[in-house]
C-alpha positions in Angstrom: 43.4 70.8 218.1 44.2 68.5 215.1 45.0 71.6 212.9 47.4 73.1 215.7 49.3 69.8 216.1 49.9 69.6 212.4 51.4 73.1 212.5 53.3 72.8 215.8 54.4 69.3 216.5 57.7 68.6 214.8 58.4 65.0 215.9 56.6 62.6 213.2 56.5 59.9 216.0 54.6 62.2 218.3 52.2 63.8 215.8 51.5 60.3 214.2 50.9 59.0 217.9 48.4 61.9 218.6 46.5 61.4 215.4 46.3 57.8 216.0 44.8 58.6 219.5 42.5 61.0 218.1 41.3 58.7 215.3 40.8 55.9 217.9 38.2 58.1 219.9 36.4 59.0 216.7 36.4 61.5 214.0 32.7 63.0 214.1 32.4 64.8 210.7 33.9 65.2 207.4 35.5 68.5 208.2 37.5 67.0 210.9 38.4 63.9 208.8 39.7 66.4 206.4 41.5 68.6 208.8 43.2 65.2 209.8 44.4 64.2 206.4 45.8 67.7 206.3 47.8 67.3 209.4 49.0 64.0 208.1 50.8 66.0 205.3 53.4 67.4 207.5 54.3 64.0 208.5 57.8 63.3 206.7 58.2 59.7 207.7 56.6 57.4 205.2 56.0 54.9 208.0 54.4 57.4 210.5 52.3 58.9 207.8 50.9 55.5 206.8 50.0 54.3 210.2 48.3 57.8 210.9 46.3 57.6 207.7 45.4 53.9 208.2 44.1 55.0 211.3 41.8 57.4 209.5 40.5 55.0 207.1 39.9 52.2 209.6 37.4 54.5 211.4 35.2 54.7 208.7 33.0 57.8 206.9 35.7 58.2 204.2 33.8 60.3 201.4 35.2 61.0 198.2 36.8 64.3 199.4 38.5 62.6 202.5 39.7 59.8 200.2 41.4 62.6 197.9 42.7 64.1 200.9 44.3 60.9 202.1 45.7 60.3 198.6 47.1 63.9 198.6 48.5 63.3 202.0 50.2 60.0 201.1 51.9 61.7 198.1 53.0 64.6 200.2 54.9 62.1 202.5 56.5 60.2 199.7 58.0 63.5 198.1 59.9 64.2 201.6 61.5 60.9 201.8 65.1 60.9 201.4 66.1 59.2 198.2 68.8 56.5 198.5 72.4 57.8 197.4 
């Protein structure tokens, strides 16, 4: 469900809201947490991506691969942010 949401939901707000709700219920294993971080990479808004990634980290269970995926997702978000004119 998380991977599908990352592919299909185009609204940053809607995707971030869904991801935060899922994180609040608990992410049971590393594979799920990695999929969550991957879905966060599709969020273009720095604000929404930050909050979704923060929800992942607050839930605990952040192994080295999960932390690396979070950093990668954060970098993906900032690359897509519009630069000031």
